[in-house]
N, C-alpha and C positions, 0 to 999 in steps of 0.2 A: 516206379521210382523207389529206391530203397530209402529208409529213414535217414535223416541227417544226424540225429542224435543217438548216441549209444544206448540210452535208456529206452528208446523206442524199438530197438532191434529184436528183442524177444517177442514183442507183439507182432512185428512184421513176419518173423519166422513162423509163429503160430498161425497167423492168418493165411500164409502161403505154404503151409507144410506139404500140401499135395501138388504144388506148382513147381515147374522147372523153368529156369531162365537160361537163355543161350546168347552167346556173343554174336552180334549181327554181322554176317558175311557181307551183306550189301552196304554196310557202313565201314568196311575195311577191317572188321574183326576176324578172329581166328575160327569161329564156329563152335568153340568149346562150351561145355556147360559151365554156368556161373554159380558161384557159391557166395554167401554173405560173409563179410569180414568185419569183425568187431574191432573198432579202433577207439581209443579213449583220447588220443592226442590230435585227431583229425576226424573228418566226416567218415561215417560207415560207408561201405561200398560193396558192389558186386564185383567179384574177380574170377578169373579163370587161370588155372595153372598152365594152360596151353598157350596163352598169349604172352 
């Protein structure tokens, strides 16, 4: 689960720098690789450009 606060995103990225995350096909996703997205006006998220 990605961090909910923007201030925690750098630590999350550092902790998972060698990990990859993928959009779940079995849950109706696109199967694309996910990237972290920094948002200051809402929760941070994992997103895919393919979805």
